[in-house]
C-alpha positions as CSV (number, residue, x, y, z in Angstrom):
1,X,29.7,109.9,90.5
2,X,26.8,112.2,89.6
3,X,23.1,111.5,90.0
4,X,21.9,109.1,87.3
5,X,18.8,110.3,85.6
6,X,16.5,108.3,83.4
7,X,14.0,109.5,80.9
8,X,11.0,107.7,79.7
9,X,9.4,108.6,76.4
10,X,5.8,107.4,75.9
11,X,3.7,107.6,72.8
12,X,0.0,107.6,73.5
13,X,-3.0,107.8,71.2
14,X,-5.1,110.8,72.0
15,X,-8.8,110.3,71.7
16,X,-10.7,112.6,69.4
17,X,-12.8,114.1,72.2
18,X,-10.7,116.0,74.8
19,X,-13.5,115.4,77.3
20,X,-12.2,111.8,77.6
21,X,-9.4,113.1,79.8
22,X,-11.6,113.4,83.0
23,X,-12.0,111.3,86.1
24,X,-15.0,109.0,85.9
25,X,-18.1,110.5,87.6
26,X,-18.0,108.1,90.5
27,X,-14.3,108.7,91.2
28,X,-14.8,112.5,90.9
29,X,-17.7,112.3,93.3
30,X,-15.5,110.4,95.8
31,X,-12.7,112.9,95.5
32,X,-15.1,115.8,96.0
33,X,-16.7,114.1,99.1
34,X,-13.3,113.5,100.8
35,X,-12.1,117.1,100.0
36,X,-15.4,118.6,101.2
37,X,-15.1,116.7,104.5
38,X,-11.5,117.9,104.9
39,X,-12.6,121.5,104.1
40,X,-15.3,121.2,106.9
41,X,-12.5,120.3,109.3
42,X,-13.3,116.6,109.6
43,X,-10.4,114.4,110.3
44,X,-9.6,112.0,107.5
45,X,-8.0,108.6,108.0
46,X,-4.5,108.0,106.7
47,X,-6.0,105.9,103.9
48,X,-8.5,108.7,102.9
49,X,-5.7,111.2,102.8
50,X,-3.6,108.9,100.5
51,X,-6.6,108.2,98.4
52,X,-7.3,112.0,98.0
53,X,-3.7,112.8,97.2
54,X,-3.6,110.1,94.5
55,X,-6.9,111.2,93.0
56,X,-5.7,114.9,92.9
57,X,-2.5,113.8,91.2
58,X,-4.5,111.8,88.7
59,X,-6.9,114.7,88.1
60,X,-4.0,117.1,87.5
61,X,-2.3,114.6,85.1
62,X,-5.6,114.3,83.2
63,X,-5.9,118.1,83.0
64,X,-2.4,118.3,81.5
65,X,-3.3,115.6,78.9
66,X,-6.5,117.6,78.1
67,X,-4.4,120.7,77.6
68,X,-1.9,118.9,75.4
69,X,-4.6,117.4,73.3
70,X,-6.2,120.8,72.9
71,X,-2.9,122.2,71.7
72,X,-2.3,119.4,69.3
73,X,-5.8,119.7,67.8
74,X,-5.3,123.5,67.4
75,X,-2.3,122.7,65.1
76,X,1.0,124.5,64.9
77,X,1.2,127.9,66.5
78,X,3.6,130.8,66.2
79,X,6.3,131.0,68.8
80,X,5.7,133.3,71.8
């Protein structure tokens, strides 16, 4: 048998302000701190690495949501 693939379709309400799709300030500060320490060559604990990876993934997802909200608010566009 082939690989079974599942799709999940979610409908979310997009807030009026695209700036709502950002990490909270404290969370963003923590991510910057951990990444700055890593950039300086400091060894991160396993928990800190996992935390940073998760926060980076979340930040990327929020950026994608911000882009999609921007495209939706711009209205229909002509095909490229």
